[in-house]
C-alpha positions as CSV (number, residue, x, y, z in Angstrom):
1,M,0.0,-0.1,0.3
2,E,1.5,2.9,-0.8
3,D,1.9,5.7,2.6
4,S,0.9,8.6,-0.1
5,Y,-2.2,10.7,-2.2
6,E,-1.8,13.3,-3.5
7,T,-4.0,15.3,-5.8
8,E,-4.8,18.9,-6.5
9,R,-6.9,19.6,-4.6
10,I,-6.0,16.9,-1.1
11,S,-3.5,15.0,0.0
12,V,-2.5,12.2,2.5
13,K,0.7,11.3,3.7
14,Y,1.9,9.4,6.6
15,I,4.8,10.9,8.9
16,S,7.4,8.1,10.0
17,E,9.0,10.3,12.4
18,S,5.8,11.1,14.3
19,N,3.8,8.3,13.2
20,V,0.7,10.3,12.8
21,V,-1.3,10.5,9.6
22,V,-2.0,14.1,8.1
23,I,-5.1,14.7,5.8
24,A,-4.3,17.6,4.0
25,F,-7.3,20.4,1.9
26,K,-5.1,22.1,-0.2
27,A,-8.9,23.5,-2.6
28,E,-12.2,25.4,-1.8
29,E,-14.1,22.3,-2.3
30,V,-13.0,18.9,-3.2
31,L,-14.6,15.7,-5.6
32,S,-16.0,13.1,-4.1
33,E,-14.0,10.1,-5.3
34,E,-11.1,12.4,-4.5
35,Y,-12.5,12.7,-0.9
36,R,-13.7,9.4,-0.4
37,T,-10.6,7.9,-1.4
38,S,-7.9,9.5,0.4
39,T,-9.9,9.5,3.9
40,M,-10.6,5.7,3.3
41,L,-6.5,5.7,3.1
42,A,-6.2,7.5,6.0
43,V,-8.2,5.2,7.3
44,D,-6.1,1.7,6.2
45,L,-2.6,4.3,6.5
46,L,-3.3,4.8,10.6
47,G,-4.6,0.5,10.7
48,Q,-1.2,-0.3,8.9
49,H,0.8,1.8,10.9
50,K,-1.3,0.9,14.1
51,N,-1.2,4.3,15.0
52,S,-4.0,6.4,17.0
53,I,-3.4,10.0,15.5
54,L,-5.2,11.8,13.0
55,I,-4.3,15.8,11.6
56,I,-7.0,17.0,9.3
57,D,-5.9,20.3,7.7
58,R,-8.7,22.2,7.3
59,S,-7.5,25.8,6.8
60,L,-9.0,26.9,3.3
61,N,-12.3,25.2,5.3
62,A,-12.8,23.0,2.1
63,K,-16.5,23.2,0.7
64,V,-17.5,18.4,0.8
65,E,-20.4,17.5,-1.0
66,E,-23.9,17.3,1.2
67,A,-24.1,13.4,-0.3
68,D,-20.2,12.3,1.0
69,I,-20.8,14.6,4.7
70,K,-23.6,11.8,5.3
71,W,-21.0,8.9,3.9
72,A,-19.0,9.9,6.1
73,R,-21.7,9.6,8.8
74,K,-22.7,6.5,7.6
75,T,-19.5,5.1,7.0
76,L,-15.8,7.1,7.1
77,F,-16.3,7.5,11.3
78,N,-17.3,4.3,12.4
79,T,-14.2,2.8,10.2
80,L,-12.0,4.9,11.7
81,V,-12.8,4.5,14.7
82,K,-12.3,0.3,13.9
83,S,-8.4,1.0,12.5
84,G,-7.6,2.3,15.5
85,C,-8.1,6.3,15.6
86,K,-8.5,8.1,19.2
87,H,-7.6,11.6,18.7
88,C,-7.8,13.9,15.5
89,F,-6.5,17.0,15.7
90,I,-8.2,19.7,13.3
91,V,-6.4,22.5,11.7
92,D,-8.1,25.5,10.9
93,P,-6.6,28.6,12.8
94,E,-9.5,31.2,11.6
95,H,-12.4,29.3,13.8
96,R,-13.7,29.7,10.2
97,I,-15.8,26.5,10.6
98,A,-18.5,26.4,13.3
99,H,-17.6,23.7,16.3
100,N,-21.1,22.4,16.2
101,A,-20.7,21.7,12.9
102,Y,-19.1,18.6,10.0
103,P,-16.7,17.0,10.7
104,H,-16.1,18.6,14.9
105,R,-19.0,17.3,16.4
106,D,-19.1,14.1,14.4
107,L,-15.4,13.3,15.9
108,E,-16.0,14.9,19.3
109,L,-19.0,11.8,19.8
110,R,-15.9,9.3,18.8
111,M,-12.7,10.2,19.7
112,R,-10.8,13.5,21.5
113,T,-11.0,15.7,19.6
114,T,-8.2,19.3,19.7
115,L,-8.3,22.5,18.0
116,V,-4.4,23.6,16.1
117,G,-3.3,26.7,14.4
118,S,-1.1,24.5,12.0
119,I,0.2,21.2,11.4
120,D,3.3,22.1,12.9
121,E,1.5,22.8,16.4
122,A,-1.0,19.6,16.2
123,L,2.5,17.2,15.6
124,A,4.9,19.3,18.7
125,K,1.9,18.8,21.4
126,I,2.0,14.7,20.0
127,G,6.2,14.7,20.5
128,H,5.3,16.2,23.8
129,K,2.3,14.6,25.4
130,L,0.2,15.9,28.2
131,E,-1.8,14.0,30.2
132,V,-5.4,15.0,31.4
133,S,-5.0,15.7,35.1
134,S,-6.9,13.6,37.3
135,E,-8.9,16.4,39.0
136,V,-10.5,17.7,35.6
137,L,-10.6,13.6,34.5
138,S,-13.3,12.7,37.7
139,M,-15.4,15.8,37.9
140,T,-19.3,15.5,37.0
141,K,-21.0,17.0,33.9
142,E,-22.2,20.0,36.9
143,E,-18.0,20.2,38.0
144,A,-17.3,20.7,34.6
145,L,-19.3,23.7,34.1
146,T,-18.8,25.3,37.4
147,Y,-15.4,25.1,35.7
148,M,-15.7,26.7,32.9
149,N,-17.0,29.8,35.1
150,L,-21.2,28.6,33.9
151,P,-24.1,28.3,35.6
152,A,-25.8,24.6,36.1
153,D,-28.4,25.2,33.9
154,C,-26.1,26.8,30.7
155,D,-27.6,26.0,27.3
156,E,-25.6,24.9,24.1
157,E,-24.6,27.7,22.7
158,R,-22.8,30.1,25.4
159,L,-21.2,26.6,26.6
160,E,-19.6,26.2,23.2
161,N,-18.8,30.3,23.1
162,R,-17.9,29.5,26.0
163,F,-14.9,26.8,25.9
164,W,-13.5,29.0,22.4
165,Q,-13.1,32.5,23.9
166,L,-10.9,30.6,27.0
167,S,-9.1,27.9,24.4
168,K,-8.0,30.9,21.9
169,N,-6.9,32.9,24.7
170,M,-5.2,29.8,25.4
171,R,-3.3,28.9,22.0
172,I,-2.5,33.0,21.6
173,E,-0.8,32.3,24.8
174,N,1.2,29.3,23.7
175,S,3.4,28.5,26.9
176,D,3.5,25.1,28.7
177,E,1.5,25.5,31.1
178,S,-1.2,27.4,28.7
179,Q,-0.9,23.9,27.1
180,Q,-1.3,21.8,29.3
181,K,-4.6,24.1,30.3
182,L,-6.0,24.4,26.6
183,V,-5.4,19.8,27.7
184,D,-7.7,20.4,30.4
185,L,-10.3,22.9,29.3
186,S,-10.9,20.2,26.3
187,A,-11.8,17.2,28.3
188,A,-13.6,19.4,30.2
189,Y,-15.8,21.1,27.5
190,D,-16.1,17.1,27.1
191,I,-17.1,16.5,30.0
192,A,-20.1,19.3,29.9
193,S,-21.0,18.5,26.6
194,G,-21.8,15.4,27.2
195,N,-20.1,14.6,24.6
196,A,-17.6,12.1,27.3
197,M,-21.1,9.8,28.3
198,K,-22.7,10.1,24.6
199,R,-18.6,7.6,23.8
200,K,-18.8,5.6,26.9
201,E,-22.7,4.4,27.0
202,V,-22.3,3.4,23.7
203,M,-19.0,1.7,24.4
204,E,-21.2,0.1,27.0
205,A,-23.9,-0.6,24.4
206,R,-21.4,-1.6,22.4
207,E,-20.4,-4.0,24.8
208,Q,-23.5,-5.7,25.6
209,E,-25.0,-6.8,21.6
210,P,-24.2,-10.2,20.9
211,K,-21.4,-10.3,18.3
212,I,-20.5,-12.3,15.7
213,L,-17.2,-12.9,14.6
214,G,-16.2,-10.0,16.4
215,K,-18.9,-7.5,15.1
216,T,-21.5,-5.9,16.0
217,K,-24.9,-6.1,13.6
218,D,-24.2,-2.1,12.5
219,E,-20.4,-2.8,12.5
220,W,-21.1,-5.5,10.4
221,K,-23.6,-3.3,8.4
222,T,-20.3,-0.7,8.3
223,W,-17.9,-2.9,6.6
224,F,-20.0,-4.3,4.0
225,S,-20.6,-0.7,3.0
226,Y,-17.7,-0.2,2.7
227,T,-15.7,-3.0,0.8
228,W,-19.5,-4.2,-1.3
229,Y,-17.5,-3.5,-4.7
230,W,-15.1,-6.2,-4.1
231,F,-18.2,-8.9,-3.7
232,V,-19.5,-7.0,-7.0
233,I,-16.1,-7.7,-9.0
234,G,-15.4,-11.2,-7.1
235,V,-19.4,-12.1,-8.5
236,V,-18.8,-10.6,-12.0
237,A,-15.4,-12.7,-11.8
238,I,-17.4,-15.9,-10.9
239,A,-19.5,-15.1,-13.8
240,I,-16.8,-14.9,-16.3
241,C,-14.9,-17.8,-15.7
242,F,-17.9,-19.4,-15.7
243,S,-18.8,-18.1,-19.0
244,L,-14.8,-19.4,-20.8
245,I,-15.9,-22.5,-19.5
246,Y,-19.3,-22.8,-20.4
247,T,-17.3,-21.4,-23.7
248,G,-15.1,-23.5,-24.3
249,F,-15.6,-26.6,-23.2
250,F,-19.5,-27.3,-23.2
251,R,-20.6,-24.7,-25.8
252,P,-20.6,-25.2,-30.0
253,D,-17.3,-23.8,-31.0
254,Y,-18.6,-19.8,-32.0
255,D,-17.4,-18.8,-35.8
256,S,-18.3,-15.4,-35.3
257,A,-17.5,-12.9,-31.8
258,V,-18.2,-9.2,-31.9
259,I,-17.7,-7.9,-28.7
260,A,-18.9,-3.4,-27.9
261,V,-16.5,-1.3,-25.5
262,G,-18.3,2.2,-24.8
263,H,-20.8,4.1,-23.5
264,F,-23.8,2.8,-25.1
265,Q,-26.1,-0.1,-24.1
266,L,-26.5,-2.7,-26.8
267,E,-30.2,-4.3,-27.6
268,P,-28.0,-8.3,-28.8
269,S,-30.9,-9.3,-30.9
270,P,-30.6,-7.3,-33.4
271,M,-27.2,-7.4,-34.1
272,N,-28.2,-12.0,-34.2
273,T,-29.7,-11.1,-36.6
274,F,-27.5,-9.1,-38.7
275,L,-25.1,-11.5,-38.5
276,T,-26.6,-14.8,-38.4
277,E,-29.2,-13.4,-41.7
278,T,-27.0,-11.2,-43.5
279,M,-23.5,-12.7,-42.5
280,G,-24.4,-16.3,-42.9
281,F,-23.1,-17.2,-39.4
282,S,-25.0,-20.3,-38.1
283,N,-23.5,-19.1,-34.3
284,P,-22.2,-15.8,-33.3
285,Y,-20.4,-14.3,-29.6
286,I,-22.1,-10.8,-29.2
287,N,-21.2,-9.1,-26.4
288,S,-20.8,-5.7,-24.7
289,T,-19.8,-3.1,-21.9
290,D,-20.8,0.5,-20.8
291,V,-18.1,2.0,-20.5
292,S,-17.1,5.7,-19.6
293,F,-14.0,6.7,-18.8
294,Y,-12.4,10.1,-17.8
295,N,-14.9,12.0,-19.9
296,T,-15.7,15.6,-19.6
297,Q,-19.5,15.1,-20.3
298,E,-20.2,14.9,-15.9
299,Q,-20.4,11.2,-17.3
300,I,-19.5,8.9,-14.2
301,S,-16.9,5.8,-15.4
302,N,-17.7,2.8,-13.3
303,F,-14.7,0.4,-12.5
304,Q,-16.4,-2.6,-12.6
305,S,-17.4,-2.1,-16.2
306,E,-14.3,-1.6,-17.0
307,S,-13.2,-4.4,-15.8
308,I,-15.5,-6.6,-17.4
309,A,-13.9,-4.4,-20.9
310,T,-11.0,-6.2,-20.5
311,A,-12.3,-10.0,-19.8
312,L,-14.1,-9.5,-23.1
313,F,-11.1,-9.3,-25.1
314,S,-10.1,-12.6,-23.3
315,A,-13.5,-13.6,-26.0
316,N,-10.6,-13.1,-28.8
317,P,-13.3,-11.1,-31.8
318,N,-13.2,-10.6,-34.4
319,V,-14.9,-6.8,-34.7
320,V,-14.4,-4.3,-31.9
321,I,-17.5,-1.5,-31.6
322,S,-16.9,1.6,-29.7
323,D,-17.7,5.4,-30.0
324,S,-15.1,8.0,-30.9
325,Q,-15.0,9.0,-27.1
326,I,-13.8,5.9,-26.1
327,I,-12.0,4.4,-29.2
328,D,-8.5,5.4,-28.2
329,Y,-8.3,4.0,-24.8
330,Y,-8.1,0.9,-26.6
331,Y,-5.9,1.4,-29.7
332,S,-3.0,-1.0,-29.2
333,N,-6.0,-3.3,-29.3
334,M,-6.5,-2.2,-32.4
335,V,-5.9,-3.4,-36.1
336,D,-4.4,-0.7,-38.4
337,L,-7.2,-0.8,-41.2
338,S,-5.1,1.0,-43.7
339,D,-4.5,-1.7,-45.9
340,F,-8.3,-2.9,-45.4
341,Y,-9.7,0.6,-46.0
342,A,-7.4,0.4,-49.5
343,E,-9.9,-2.4,-50.1
344,C,-13.1,-1.0,-49.7
345,E,-12.1,2.2,-51.3
346,Q,-12.2,-0.6,-54.3
347,K,-15.2,-2.6,-52.9
348,L,-18.0,-0.2,-51.5
349,P,-20.1,2.4,-53.2
350,A,-18.6,6.3,-53.1
351,E,-22.1,7.4,-51.0
352,V,-21.3,4.4,-48.2
353,L,-17.2,5.3,-48.5
354,D,-18.8,9.8,-48.8
355,N,-19.7,8.6,-44.9
356,L,-17.9,6.9,-43.2
357,E,-15.0,8.6,-40.8
358,L,-11.6,7.5,-40.7
359,V,-10.5,6.7,-36.7
360,Y,-6.2,7.5,-36.2
361,C,-4.7,7.3,-32.8
362,S,-1.1,7.7,-32.2
363,E,0.9,5.5,-29.3
364,E,1.6,9.3,-28.2
365,E,-1.5,10.2,-28.1
366,W,-3.0,6.5,-26.6
367,Y,-0.3,7.4,-23.9
368,A,-1.6,10.8,-23.5
369,T,-5.3,9.8,-22.8
370,I,-4.5,6.4,-21.1
371,S,-2.3,8.6,-18.2
372,R,-4.5,12.0,-18.0
373,Y,-7.6,8.8,-16.7
374,Q,-5.0,7.0,-14.4
375,E,-4.7,11.0,-13.5
376,S,-8.1,11.8,-12.6
377,L,-8.1,8.7,-10.6
378,G,-5.3,10.1,-8.1
379,M,-3.1,7.3,-9.1
380,E,-0.1,7.5,-10.6
381,Y,1.2,6.2,-13.5
382,E,5.0,5.0,-15.2
383,E,6.7,6.9,-17.8
384,P,7.3,4.9,-20.9
385,D,10.0,3.2,-20.8
386,H,10.6,4.0,-25.2
387,E,10.1,6.9,-27.3
388,L,6.6,7.3,-27.8
389,S,5.6,6.6,-31.0
390,E,3.8,10.1,-33.3
391,E,3.0,7.7,-36.2
392,E,-0.6,7.5,-36.5
393,I,-2.7,4.5,-37.6
394,L,-6.2,4.1,-38.7
395,I,-7.8,2.1,-35.9
396,G,-10.8,2.8,-36.2
397,I,-13.9,3.3,-38.6
398,Q,-16.9,5.7,-38.0
399,I,-20.2,6.4,-38.8
400,N,-23.2,8.8,-37.8
401,N,-26.1,8.0,-39.1
402,E,-28.9,7.6,-36.3
403,D,-31.3,5.1,-37.9
404,Y,-28.3,2.7,-38.8
405,I,-27.5,2.8,-35.2
406,R,-30.4,2.0,-33.4
407,E,-31.0,-0.7,-36.0
408,L,-27.5,-2.7,-35.3
409,G,-29.4,-2.3,-31.2
410,F,-27.8,0.0,-29.8
411,S,-28.6,3.0,-27.8
412,C,-25.8,5.6,-27.0
413,L,-25.2,7.5,-24.1
414,W,-23.5,10.5,-24.8
415,P,-25.1,14.0,-23.9
416,D,-22.6,16.0,-26.1
417,T,-21.8,14.2,-28.3
418,E,-23.9,12.7,-31.5
419,P,-24.7,8.9,-31.9
420,N,-22.1,7.5,-33.8
421,L,-20.1,4.2,-33.7
422,V,-16.8,3.0,-34.2
423,F,-15.9,-0.3,-36.6
424,G,-12.6,-1.9,-36.0
425,I,-10.4,-5.5,-35.5
426,Y,-9.0,-6.5,-32.5
427,T,-4.8,-7.0,-33.2
428,G,-5.5,-10.8,-31.2
429,S,-8.3,-11.9,-34.1
430,E,-7.8,-16.0,-34.9
431,D,-8.7,-15.6,-38.1
432,M,-8.2,-11.8,-39.5
433,E,-10.1,-12.5,-43.0
434,R,-12.8,-13.8,-41.7
435,S,-12.8,-10.8,-39.4
436,E,-12.2,-8.1,-42.5
437,Y,-15.5,-10.1,-43.9
438,M,-17.2,-9.1,-41.1
439,L,-16.0,-5.9,-40.8
440,M,-16.8,-5.0,-44.6
441,G,-20.4,-6.2,-44.2
442,F,-21.0,-3.4,-41.1
443,L,-19.5,-1.3,-43.5
444,A,-21.6,-2.5,-46.9
445,T,-25.2,-2.2,-44.9
446,L,-25.1,1.3,-44.5
447,Q,-26.2,2.0,-47.9
448,A,-29.5,0.7,-47.1
449,Y,-29.9,3.9,-44.5
450,L,-28.8,6.8,-47.0
């Protein structure tokens, strides 16, 4: 596991000298995927290094989407406690975040929380550990209120304002004595607000709950809410394995294979009819998956679909169908169609040729596309071990006719791109002559829709 994660908006790192994990928000807004990836990595690092201290730098008061806040309250914070985290430092030098707002209140109910002005201040406090005095630890709620010069019937708002006023003065003084007072004040506030008692009640209730393999029912729900996608991947992998076994050992051999990987949906019946009745095949293999990868049209990429797309190529298809937004991702899987298209110019009528668009891509362009996608996920990508070729090859032939696309069973899903299909031949095709025959058939059929 990597000990760091960084994008333009957020970073996570493990500081071995202090045995602490730091999450730093570097922009005023953070993307949902970045937020969830970074925070769960922090949880993993805390567990991996058996660390109990987390620093969250919210100096910029970064905006977190409401859906992500709900996710954090349902999943993240409970998982954080489970990882062993017992103390969280929140960096907020200008006190711009309300004390009863996310994430202060959420963390306070689960662990010790300390407000600091900088990461260095937090690290200094960690290096010089101060313990809460025994007198404060043994206080009742009423005694804690008296300690803060507040009446027994003090409301929550007055308590909070008093805590902020006192703690701010102590941080400004910044002496060893004031730091000890701040530790005691934080503990007294914890008792006076009822947070300490709530945590105790939660722990006692947990101890009394029946457990399955060491976890309560709610903890299992939390665990599954974080790891469900691994089960989905497992189910998909098993389904693919069974499909390949069935295909290889029990089902009669396919005499043709077409896969479709793009941001579309495919109803296979029209395609099957075309391959059997028009092209003359008896047992065609047809499969598809909806992928969108990195894009500027706010279409969310699906990891499971991308994995399925990779698996589909193991069927060694004759023809690959994609779209103009996706085809470049599969540059390394596509045959150079230059010679094939020269044959098309001899065999296809002019009106068909006039309605075909040629799609070119170079190794350099392909690598830039893949790198941009990995960067959007916050992943590091390796530099190529050789000089990338700038030479463009013909990787696909594009058709934009909506009637033709619809008759083949496709529904294109790009909101800002006109419907299109890009046809190509897989480099791993076991019968190149058959693949070219099939592709020629797809292109020739366009004439009926012109």
